[in-house]
N, CA, C and O atoms as a GROMACS GRO file, in nm:
protein
  504
    1UNK      N    1   0.956  -6.424  -1.496
    1UNK     CA    2   1.065  -6.434  -1.401
    1UNK      C    3   1.131  -6.571  -1.412
    1UNK      O    4   1.065  -6.672  -1.437
    2UNK      N    5   1.260  -6.572  -1.393
    2UNK     CA    6   1.333  -6.697  -1.397
    2UNK      C    7   1.313  -6.770  -1.264
    2UNK      O    8   1.360  -6.726  -1.160
    3UNK      N    9   1.242  -6.881  -1.270
    3UNK     CA   10   1.205  -6.956  -1.149
    3UNK      C   11   1.326  -7.018  -1.080
    3UNK      O   12   1.327  -7.034  -0.958
    4UNK      N   13   1.428  -7.052  -1.157
    4UNK     CA   14   1.549  -7.108  -1.098
    4UNK      C   15   1.622  -7.002  -1.014
    4UNK      O   16   1.676  -7.033  -0.908
    5UNK      N   17   1.622  -6.878  -1.062
    5UNK     CA   18   1.684  -6.770  -0.984
    5UNK      C   19   1.607  -6.742  -0.856
    5UNK      O   20   1.667  -6.714  -0.752
    6UNK      N   21   1.475  -6.748  -0.863
    6UNK     CA   22   1.394  -6.728  -0.742
    6UNK      C   23   1.425  -6.838  -0.640
    6UNK      O   24   1.441  -6.810  -0.521
    7UNK      N   25   1.433  -6.962  -0.687
    7UNK     CA   26   1.468  -7.074  -0.598
    7UNK      C   27   1.606  -7.052  -0.538
    7UNK      O   28   1.624  -7.068  -0.417
    8UNK      N   29   1.704  -7.016  -0.620
    8UNK     CA   30   1.840  -6.993  -0.570
    8UNK      C   31   1.841  -6.881  -0.466
    8UNK      O   32   1.908  -6.892  -0.364
    9UNK      N   33   1.768  -6.774  -0.493
    9UNK     CA   34   1.760  -6.664  -0.397
    9UNK      C   35   1.699  -6.707  -0.265
    9UNK      O   36   1.747  -6.669  -0.158
   10UNK      N   37   1.592  -6.788  -0.273
   10UNK     CA   38   1.529  -6.838  -0.150
   10UNK      C   39   1.627  -6.922  -0.070
   10UNK      O   40   1.639  -6.905   0.052
   11UNK      N   41   1.697  -7.011  -0.137
   11UNK     CA   42   1.791  -7.100  -0.068
   11UNK      C   43   1.904  -7.019  -0.005
   11UNK      O   44   1.945  -7.047   0.108
   12UNK      N   45   1.956  -6.920  -0.078
   12UNK     CA   46   2.065  -6.839  -0.023
   12UNK      C   47   2.019  -6.755   0.096
   12UNK      O   48   2.091  -6.744   0.195
   13UNK      N   49   1.900  -6.697   0.087
   13UNK     CA   50   1.847  -6.622   0.201
   13UNK      C   51   1.825  -6.714   0.321
   13UNK      O   52   1.850  -6.675   0.436
   14UNK      N   53   1.778  -6.834   0.295
   14UNK     CA   54   1.746  -6.928   0.402
   14UNK      C   55   1.869  -6.988   0.467
   14UNK      O   56   1.867  -7.021   0.586
   15UNK      N   57   1.977  -7.004   0.391
   15UNK     CA   58   2.094  -7.076   0.439
   15UNK      C   59   2.148  -7.019   0.570
   15UNK      O   60   2.182  -7.095   0.661
   16UNK      N   61   2.158  -6.889   0.581
   16UNK     CA   62   2.213  -6.828   0.702
   16UNK      C   63   2.128  -6.862   0.824
   16UNK      O   64   2.181  -6.876   0.935
   17UNK      N   65   1.997  -6.875   0.804
   17UNK     CA   66   1.909  -6.905   0.917
   17UNK      C   67   1.911  -7.053   0.953
   17UNK      O   68   1.906  -7.088   1.071
   18UNK      N   69   1.919  -7.140   0.854
   18UNK     CA   70   1.928  -7.283   0.882
   18UNK      C   71   2.058  -7.312   0.957
   18UNK      O   72   2.057  -7.381   1.059
   19UNK      N   73   2.168  -7.260   0.907
   19UNK     CA   74   2.298  -7.284   0.971
   19UNK      C   75   2.304  -7.220   1.109
   19UNK      O   76   2.346  -7.283   1.206
   20UNK      N   77   2.262  -7.096   1.119
   20UNK     CA   78   2.265  -7.024   1.247
   20UNK      C   79   2.170  -7.086   1.349
   20UNK      O   80   2.204  -7.100   1.466
   21UNK      N   81   2.050  -7.121   1.304
   21UNK     CA   82   1.953  -7.183   1.394
   21UNK      C   83   2.003  -7.315   1.449
   21UNK      O   84   1.990  -7.343   1.568
   22UNK      N   85   2.061  -7.398   1.361
   22UNK     CA   86   2.116  -7.525   1.406
   22UNK      C   87   2.228  -7.501   1.507
   22UNK      O   88   2.235  -7.568   1.610
   23UNK      N   89   2.314  -7.404   1.478
   23UNK     CA   90   2.423  -7.372   1.570
   23UNK      C   91   2.374  -7.324   1.706
   23UNK      O   92   2.430  -7.360   1.809
   24UNK      N   93   2.269  -7.244   1.705
   24UNK     CA   94   2.214  -7.194   1.831
   24UNK      C   95   2.152  -7.308   1.912
   24UNK      O   96   2.164  -7.310   2.035
   25UNK      N   97   2.085  -7.401   1.845
   25UNK     CA   98   2.026  -7.515   1.917
   25UNK      C   99   2.135  -7.607   1.970
   25UNK      O  100   2.126  -7.656   2.083
   26UNK      N  101   2.238  -7.631   1.890
   26UNK     CA  102   2.346  -7.720   1.932
   26UNK      C  103   2.428  -7.657   2.045
   26UNK      O  104   2.481  -7.728   2.131
   27UNK      N  105   2.440  -7.526   2.045
   27UNK     CA  106   2.517  -7.457   2.148
   27UNK      C  107   2.431  -7.364   2.231
   27UNK      O  108   2.470  -7.251   2.260
   28UNK      N  109   2.315  -7.412   2.270
   28UNK     CA  110   2.218  -7.327   2.340
   28UNK      C  111   2.274  -7.270   2.470
   28UNK      O  112   2.242  -7.157   2.507
   29UNK      N  113   2.355  -7.346   2.539
   29UNK     CA  114   2.412  -7.297   2.666
   29UNK      C  115   2.499  -7.174   2.642
   29UNK      O  116   2.486  -7.074   2.712
   30UNK      N  117   2.586  -7.182   2.543
   30UNK     CA  118   2.672  -7.068   2.512
   30UNK      C  119   2.593  -6.949   2.461
   30UNK      O  120   2.618  -6.835   2.502
   31UNK      N  121   2.498  -6.974   2.372
   31UNK     CA  122   2.416  -6.866   2.319
   31UNK      C  123   2.332  -6.802   2.429
   31UNK      O  124   2.309  -6.681   2.427
   32UNK      N  125   2.286  -6.883   2.524
   32UNK     CA  126   2.206  -6.827   2.633
   32UNK      C  127   2.291  -6.733   2.720
   32UNK      O  128   2.240  -6.635   2.773
   33UNK      N  129   2.419  -6.764   2.734
   33UNK     CA  130   2.508  -6.675   2.807
   33UNK      C  131   2.521  -6.540   2.738
   33UNK      O  132   2.523  -6.435   2.803
   34UNK      N  133   2.529  -6.543   2.605
   34UNK     CA  134   2.534  -6.419   2.528
   34UNK      C  135   2.405  -6.339   2.548
   34UNK      O  136   2.409  -6.218   2.570
   35UNK      N  137   2.291  -6.408   2.540
   35UNK     CA  138   2.162  -6.341   2.559
   35UNK      C  139   2.151  -6.283   2.700
   35UNK      O  140   2.100  -6.172   2.718
   36UNK      N  141   2.200  -6.358   2.799
   36UNK     CA  142   2.198  -6.308   2.938
   36UNK      C  143   2.282  -6.181   2.951
   36UNK      O  144   2.244  -6.088   3.022
   37UNK      N  145   2.396  -6.178   2.882
   37UNK     CA  146   2.483  -6.060   2.889
   37UNK      C  147   2.416  -5.936   2.828
   37UNK      O  148   2.452  -5.823   2.861
   38UNK      N  149   2.319  -5.958   2.741
   38UNK     CA  150   2.244  -5.848   2.681
   38UNK      C  151   2.120  -5.812   2.762
   38UNK      O  152   2.050  -5.715   2.731
   39UNK      N  153   2.093  -5.891   2.868
   39UNK     CA  154   1.980  -5.862   2.955
   39UNK      C  155   1.848  -5.924   2.912
   39UNK      O  156   1.743  -5.884   2.961
   40UNK      N  157   1.852  -6.021   2.821
   40UNK     CA  158   1.728  -6.086   2.780
   40UNK      C  159   1.676  -6.176   2.892
   40UNK      O  160   1.756  -6.243   2.958
   41UNK      N  161   1.545  -6.178   2.915
   41UNK     CA  162   1.487  -6.264   3.018
   41UNK      C  163   1.489  -6.410   2.973
   41UNK      O  164   1.486  -6.439   2.853
   42UNK      N  165   1.492  -6.501   3.068
   42UNK     CA  166   1.490  -6.645   3.041
   42UNK      C  167   1.582  -6.680   2.925
   42UNK      O  168   1.535  -6.730   2.822
   43UNK      N  169   1.713  -6.655   2.939
   43UNK     CA  170   1.803  -6.667   2.825
   43UNK      C  171   1.811  -6.808   2.765
   43UNK      O  172   1.826  -6.820   2.643
   44UNK      N  173   1.803  -6.913   2.846
   44UNK     CA  174   1.810  -7.047   2.789
   44UNK      C  175   1.686  -7.078   2.707
   44UNK      O  176   1.696  -7.132   2.596
   45UNK      N  177   1.570  -7.045   2.759
   45UNK     CA  178   1.446  -7.065   2.683
   45UNK      C  179   1.448  -6.981   2.556
   45UNK      O  180   1.407  -7.028   2.450
   46UNK      N  181   1.496  -6.858   2.567
   46UNK     CA  182   1.506  -6.769   2.451
   46UNK      C  183   1.603  -6.826   2.348
   46UNK      O  184   1.579  -6.816   2.227
   47UNK      N  185   1.712  -6.886   2.394
   47UNK     CA  186   1.809  -6.945   2.302
   47UNK      C  187   1.745  -7.057   2.221
   47UNK      O  188   1.763  -7.065   2.099
   48UNK      N  189   1.670  -7.144   2.288
   48UNK     CA  190   1.603  -7.252   2.216
   48UNK      C  191   1.494  -7.198   2.124
   48UNK      O  192   1.476  -7.248   2.012
   49UNK      N  193   1.422  -7.099   2.169
   49UNK     CA  194   1.315  -7.040   2.088
   49UNK      C  195   1.372  -6.975   1.962
   49UNK      O  196   1.321  -6.998   1.852
   50UNK      N  197   1.475  -6.894   1.978
   50UNK     CA  198   1.536  -6.826   1.863
   50UNK      C  199   1.599  -6.929   1.769
   50UNK      O  200   1.582  -6.919   1.647
   51UNK      N  201   1.669  -7.026   1.824
   51UNK     CA  202   1.731  -7.129   1.740
   51UNK      C  203   1.628  -7.207   1.660
   51UNK      O  204   1.647  -7.231   1.541
   52UNK      N  205   1.520  -7.247   1.725
   52UNK     CA  206   1.414  -7.322   1.656
   52UNK      C  207   1.347  -7.236   1.550
   52UNK      O  208   1.320  -7.283   1.439
   53UNK      N  209   1.320  -7.109   1.583
   53UNK     CA  210   1.259  -7.019   1.485
   53UNK      C  211   1.348  -7.005   1.362
   53UNK      O  212   1.302  -7.018   1.249
   54UNK      N  213   1.477  -6.977   1.384
   54UNK     CA  214   1.568  -6.959   1.272
   54UNK      C  215   1.576  -7.086   1.186
   54UNK      O  216   1.569  -7.078   1.064
   55UNK      N  217   1.590  -7.200   1.250
   55UNK     CA  218   1.603  -7.325   1.176
   55UNK      C  219   1.476  -7.356   1.098
   55UNK      O  220   1.483  -7.383   0.978
   56UNK      N  221   1.362  -7.353   1.164
   56UNK     CA  222   1.236  -7.390   1.097
   56UNK      C  223   1.195  -7.287   0.992
   56UNK      O  224   1.148  -7.325   0.885
   57UNK      N  225   1.211  -7.159   1.022
   57UNK     CA  226   1.176  -7.056   0.923
   57UNK      C  227   1.270  -7.064   0.803
   57UNK      O  228   1.227  -7.046   0.689
   58UNK      N  229   1.396  -7.091   0.827
   58UNK     CA  230   1.492  -7.106   0.718
   58UNK      C  231   1.457  -7.223   0.627
   58UNK      O  232   1.461  -7.211   0.505
   59UNK      N  233   1.422  -7.335   0.687
   59UNK     CA  234   1.382  -7.452   0.607
   59UNK      C  235   1.256  -7.421   0.528
   59UNK      O  236   1.246  -7.456   0.411
   60UNK      N  237   1.160  -7.355   0.592
   60UNK     CA  238   1.035  -7.321   0.524
   60UNK      C  239   1.060  -7.232   0.402
   60UNK      O  240   1.002  -7.256   0.296
   61UNK      N  241   1.145  -7.132   0.416
   61UNK     CA  242   1.175  -7.044   0.303
   61UNK      C  243   1.248  -7.123   0.194
   61UNK      O  244   1.218  -7.108   0.076
   62UNK      N  245   1.343  -7.207   0.232
   62UNK     CA  246   1.420  -7.283   0.134
   62UNK      C  247   1.330  -7.372   0.048
   62UNK      O  248   1.350  -7.381  -0.073
   63UNK      N  249   1.232  -7.436   0.109
   63UNK     CA  250   1.145  -7.527   0.033
   63UNK      C  251   1.023  -7.456  -0.023
   63UNK      O  252   0.948  -7.513  -0.102
   64UNK      N  253   1.002  -7.331   0.016
   64UNK     CA  254   0.889  -7.255  -0.036
   64UNK      C  255   0.757  -7.288   0.031
   64UNK      O  256   0.654  -7.299  -0.035
   65UNK      N  257   0.759  -7.303   0.163
   65UNK     CA  258   0.638  -7.333   0.240
   65UNK      C  259   0.594  -7.207   0.314
   65UNK      O  260   0.671  -7.151   0.393
   66UNK      N  261   0.470  -7.162   0.291
   66UNK     CA  262   0.417  -7.042   0.356
   66UNK      C  263   0.515  -6.926   0.341
   66UNK      O  264   0.542  -6.852   0.436
   67UNK      N  265   0.567  -6.912   0.221
   67UNK     CA  266   0.679  -6.822   0.196
   67UNK      C  267   0.651  -6.677   0.231
   67UNK      O  268   0.732  -6.612   0.296
   68UNK      N  269   0.538  -6.626   0.188
   68UNK     CA  270   0.511  -6.483   0.210
   68UNK      C  271   0.505  -6.447   0.358
   68UNK      O  272   0.568  -6.350   0.401
   69UNK      N  273   0.432  -6.523   0.436
   69UNK     CA  274   0.417  -6.491   0.578
   69UNK      C  275   0.548  -6.513   0.654
   69UNK      O  276   0.582  -6.434   0.742
   70UNK      N  277   0.620  -6.619   0.619
   70UNK     CA  278   0.747  -6.646   0.688
   70UNK      C  279   0.851  -6.541   0.648
   70UNK      O  280   0.933  -6.501   0.731
   71UNK      N  281   0.848  -6.498   0.522
   71UNK     CA  282   0.941  -6.393   0.480
   71UNK      C  283   0.915  -6.263   0.556
   71UNK      O  284   1.010  -6.194   0.594
   72UNK      N  285   0.790  -6.230   0.579
   72UNK     CA  286   0.758  -6.110   0.658
   72UNK      C  287   0.807  -6.127   0.802
   72UNK      O  288   0.865  -6.035   0.859
   73UNK      N  289   0.784  -6.245   0.859
   73UNK     CA  290   0.830  -6.272   0.996
   73UNK      C  291   0.983  -6.260   1.004
   73UNK      O  292   1.036  -6.203   1.100
   74UNK      N  293   1.053  -6.315   0.905
   74UNK     CA  294   1.199  -6.307   0.906
   74UNK      C  295   1.248  -6.164   0.884
   74UNK      O  296   1.348  -6.124   0.942
   75UNK      N  297   1.178  -6.087   0.802
   75UNK     CA  298   1.216  -5.946   0.783
   75UNK      C  299   1.205  -5.871   0.916
   75UNK      O  300   1.295  -5.796   0.953
   76UNK      N  301   1.094  -5.891   0.986
   76UNK     CA  302   1.076  -5.826   1.117
   76UNK      C  303   1.181  -5.874   1.217
   76UNK      O  304   1.235  -5.794   1.294
   77UNK      N  305   1.209  -6.004   1.216
   77UNK     CA  306   1.311  -6.062   1.304
   77UNK      C  307   1.448  -6.000   1.276
   77UNK      O  308   1.521  -5.966   1.369
   78UNK      N  309   1.482  -5.984   1.148
   78UNK     CA  310   1.611  -5.925   1.112
   78UNK      C  311   1.624  -5.782   1.161
   78UNK      O  312   1.728  -5.743   1.215
   79UNK      N  313   1.520  -5.704   1.144
   79UNK     CA  314   1.523  -5.565   1.191
   79UNK      C  315   1.533  -5.562   1.344
   79UNK      O  316   1.612  -5.486   1.400
   80UNK      N  317   1.452  -5.645   1.411
   80UNK     CA  318   1.453  -5.647   1.557
   80UNK      C  319   1.590  -5.689   1.611
   80UNK      O  320   1.643  -5.625   1.702
   81UNK      N  321   1.646  -5.796   1.557
   81UNK     CA  322   1.777  -5.840   1.607
   81UNK      C  323   1.886  -5.740   1.570
   81UNK      O  324   1.982  -5.722   1.645
   82UNK      N  325   1.872  -5.676   1.456
   82UNK     CA  326   1.968  -5.572   1.419
   82UNK      C  327   1.970  -5.460   1.521
   82UNK      O  328   2.076  -5.415   1.563
   83UNK      N  329   1.852  -5.415   1.560
   83UNK     CA  330   1.841  -5.304   1.655
   83UNK      C  331   1.876  -5.349   1.797
   83UNK      O  332   1.948  -5.278   1.868
   84UNK      N  333   1.825  -5.464   1.840
   84UNK     CA  334   1.843  -5.507   1.979
   84UNK      C  335   1.979  -5.569   2.007
   84UNK      O  336   2.030  -5.559   2.119
   85UNK      N  337   2.037  -5.634   1.906
   85UNK     CA  338   2.160  -5.710   1.930
   85UNK      C  339   2.281  -5.647   1.860
   85UNK      O  340   2.391  -5.648   1.915
   86UNK      N  341   2.261  -5.593   1.742
   86UNK     CA  342   2.374  -5.548   1.661
   86UNK      C  343   2.384  -5.396   1.645
   86UNK      O  344   2.454  -5.348   1.556
   87UNK      N  345   2.315  -5.321   1.729
   87UNK     CA  346   2.313  -5.175   1.713
   87UNK      C  347   2.454  -5.114   1.716
   87UNK      O  348   2.479  -5.015   1.648
   88UNK      N  349   2.544  -5.172   1.793
   88UNK     CA  350   2.680  -5.120   1.802
   88UNK      C  351   2.775  -5.172   1.697
   88UNK      O  352   2.891  -5.131   1.692
   89UNK      N  353   2.729  -5.261   1.612
   89UNK     CA  354   2.812  -5.323   1.508
   89UNK      C  355   2.751  -5.290   1.372
   89UNK      O  356   2.659  -5.358   1.326
   90UNK      N  357   2.803  -5.184   1.309
   90UNK     CA  358   2.742  -5.134   1.187
   90UNK      C  359   2.735  -5.241   1.078
   90UNK      O  360   2.635  -5.249   1.006
   91UNK      N  361   2.839  -5.323   1.063
   91UNK     CA  362   2.838  -5.426   0.959
   91UNK      C  363   2.726  -5.526   0.982
   91UNK      O  364   2.653  -5.560   0.889
   92UNK      N  365   2.713  -5.575   1.104
   92UNK     CA  366   2.606  -5.671   1.135
   92UNK      C  367   2.469  -5.607   1.122
   92UNK      O  368   2.375  -5.671   1.074
   93UNK      N  369   2.456  -5.483   1.165
   93UNK     CA  370   2.328  -5.413   1.153
   93UNK      C  371   2.289  -5.398   1.007
   93UNK      O  372   2.175  -5.425   0.970
   94UNK      N  373   2.383  -5.356   0.922
   94UNK     CA  374   2.354  -5.340   0.780
   94UNK      C  375   2.324  -5.474   0.713
   94UNK      O  376   2.241  -5.481   0.622
   95UNK      N  377   2.391  -5.580   0.757
   95UNK     CA  378   2.362  -5.714   0.704
   95UNK      C  379   2.218  -5.752   0.736
   95UNK      O  380   2.146  -5.804   0.650
   96UNK      N  381   2.176  -5.725   0.858
   96UNK     CA  382   2.038  -5.757   0.896
   96UNK      C  383   1.937  -5.674   0.818
   96UNK      O  384   1.832  -5.725   0.778
   97UNK      N  385   1.968  -5.547   0.796
   97UNK     CA  386   1.878  -5.462   0.718
   97UNK      C  387   1.870  -5.512   0.574
   97UNK      O  388   1.762  -5.516   0.515
   98UNK      N  389   1.984  -5.552   0.516
   98UNK     CA  390   1.984  -5.605   0.380
   98UNK      C  391   1.905  -5.735   0.371
   98UNK      O  392   1.829  -5.756   0.277
   99UNK      N  393   1.922  -5.823   0.470
   99UNK     CA  394   1.844  -5.947   0.473
   99UNK      C  395   1.695  -5.916   0.482
   99UNK      O  396   1.614  -5.980   0.415
  100UNK      N  397   1.659  -5.820   0.565
  100UNK     CA  398   1.518  -5.781   0.577
  100UNK      C  399   1.465  -5.734   0.442
  100UNK      O  400   1.354  -5.768   0.404
  101UNK      N  401   1.544  -5.657   0.370
  101UNK     CA  402   1.504  -5.613   0.237
  101UNK      C  403   1.482  -5.729   0.142
  101UNK      O  404   1.385  -5.731   0.067
  102UNK      N  405   1.572  -5.826   0.146
  102UNK     CA  406   1.555  -5.945   0.062
  102UNK      C  407   1.429  -6.022   0.097
  102UNK      O  408   1.359  -6.070   0.009
  103UNK      N  409   1.400  -6.032   0.225
  103UNK     CA  410   1.279  -6.103   0.267
  103UNK      C  411   1.152  -6.027   0.228
  103UNK      O  412   1.051  -6.088   0.196
  104UNK      N  413   1.158  -5.894   0.230
  104UNK     CA  414   1.041  -5.817   0.186
  104UNK      C  415   1.017  -5.834   0.036
  104UNK      O  416   0.903  -5.842  -0.008
  105UNK      N  417   1.125  -5.839  -0.042
  105UNK     CA  418   1.110  -5.866  -0.186
  105UNK      C  419   1.048  -6.004  -0.204
  105UNK      O  420   0.957  -6.021  -0.286
  106UNK      N  421   1.095  -6.102  -0.129
  106UNK     CA  422   1.041  -6.238  -0.138
  106UNK      C  423   0.894  -6.240  -0.095
  106UNK      O  424   0.813  -6.309  -0.157
  107UNK      N  425   0.860  -6.167   0.008
  107UNK     CA  426   0.720  -6.160   0.052
  107UNK      C  427   0.632  -6.100  -0.057
  107UNK      O  428   0.518  -6.143  -0.076
  108UNK      N  429   0.684  -6.003  -0.128
  108UNK     CA  430   0.607  -5.940  -0.234
  108UNK      C  431   0.595  -6.024  -0.359
  108UNK      O  432   0.492  -6.023  -0.426
  109UNK      N  433   0.701  -6.097  -0.391
  109UNK     CA  434   0.702  -6.175  -0.516
  109UNK      C  435   0.648  -6.315  -0.498
  109UNK      O  436   0.597  -6.374  -0.593
  110UNK      N  437   0.657  -6.370  -0.378
  110UNK     CA  438   0.616  -6.508  -0.354
  110UNK      C  439   0.729  -6.604  -0.383
  110UNK      O  440   0.838  -6.565  -0.424
  111UNK      N  441   0.702  -6.731  -0.360
  111UNK     CA  442   0.804  -6.835  -0.366
  111UNK      C  443   0.842  -6.876  -0.507
  111UNK      O  444   0.946  -6.940  -0.528
  112UNK      N  445   0.761  -6.840  -0.606
  112UNK     CA  446   0.786  -6.887  -0.741
  112UNK      C  447   0.722  -7.022  -0.763
  112UNK      O  448   0.652  -7.074  -0.676
  113UNK      N  449   0.746  -7.078  -0.880
  113UNK     CA  450   0.678  -7.203  -0.915
  113UNK      C  451   0.749  -7.328  -0.864
  113UNK      O  452   0.689  -7.436  -0.861
  114UNK      N  453   0.876  -7.316  -0.824
  114UNK     CA  454   0.948  -7.431  -0.770
  114UNK      C  455   0.941  -7.423  -0.618
  114UNK      O  456   1.037  -7.382  -0.552
  115UNK      N  457   0.826  -7.462  -0.564
  115UNK     CA  458   0.803  -7.444  -0.420
  115UNK      C  459   0.693  -7.536  -0.372
  115UNK      O  460   0.604  -7.575  -0.448
  116UNK      N  461   0.698  -7.570  -0.245
  116UNK     CA  462   0.593  -7.650  -0.182
  116UNK      C  463   0.459  -7.578  -0.195
  116UNK      O  464   0.357  -7.642  -0.221
  117UNK      N  465   0.458  -7.446  -0.176
  117UNK     CA  466   0.332  -7.371  -0.188
  117UNK      C  467   0.268  -7.392  -0.324
  117UNK      O  468   0.146  -7.408  -0.332
  118UNK      N  469   0.346  -7.392  -0.430
  118UNK     CA  470   0.295  -7.412  -0.565
  118UNK      C  471   0.238  -7.553  -0.578
  118UNK      O  472   0.131  -7.571  -0.636
  119UNK      N  473   0.308  -7.652  -0.527
  119UNK     CA  474   0.261  -7.791  -0.533
  119UNK      C  475   0.130  -7.807  -0.458
  119UNK      O  476   0.040  -7.876  -0.505
  120UNK      N  477   0.119  -7.744  -0.341
  120UNK     CA  478  -0.005  -7.753  -0.262
  120UNK      C  479  -0.122  -7.691  -0.338
  120UNK      O  480  -0.231  -7.748  -0.339
  121UNK      N  481  -0.100  -7.576  -0.403
  121UNK     CA  482  -0.207  -7.511  -0.479
  121UNK      C  483  -0.252  -7.600  -0.594
  121UNK      O  484  -0.372  -7.613  -0.619
  122UNK      N  485  -0.157  -7.660  -0.665
  122UNK     CA  486  -0.193  -7.744  -0.780
  122UNK      C  487  -0.267  -7.869  -0.737
  122UNK      O  488  -0.362  -7.909  -0.804
  123UNK      N  489  -0.227  -7.932  -0.625
  123UNK     CA  490  -0.294  -8.055  -0.582
  123UNK      C  491  -0.434  -8.026  -0.530
  123UNK      O  492  -0.521  -8.112  -0.538
  124UNK      N  493  -0.457  -7.907  -0.478
  124UNK     CA  494  -0.588  -7.870  -0.427
  124UNK      C  495  -0.689  -7.859  -0.542
  124UNK      O  496  -0.808  -7.886  -0.523
  125UNK      N  497  -0.643  -7.819  -0.660
  125UNK     CA  498  -0.734  -7.799  -0.772
  125UNK      C  499  -0.730  -7.913  -0.872
  125UNK      O  500  -0.795  -7.905  -0.977
  126UNK      N  501  -0.658  -8.018  -0.844
  126UNK     CA  502  -0.647  -8.131  -0.938
  126UNK      C  503  -0.767  -8.222  -0.930
  126UNK      O  504  -0.774  -8.322  -1.002
   0.00000   0.00000   0.00000
């Protein structure tokens, strides 16, 4: 497998979450209003929680840290948000399903050799 392509794929999958997570944290008040309109409990706390999850999980995937488990978590997150938030918006729902598929492929293949996970494995056995 071409390791540069795996890295590029990880970064592209992660970018939407890093950018979106940062935006949600920076605009938590506005995002919490959206969550409240959907009936989510504790919308401000949920806004910070979702924003932090998206930002940190996105960074982890981009650098290849705990890639398989985080990719599975993001796949589940994408399906859940697609169903709970975007059910009435076919384009957004399909985007979330496609992202979930990409994360499942990443979970199955792993981060590749250009990743923090690879560096940690090598240093453990050095």
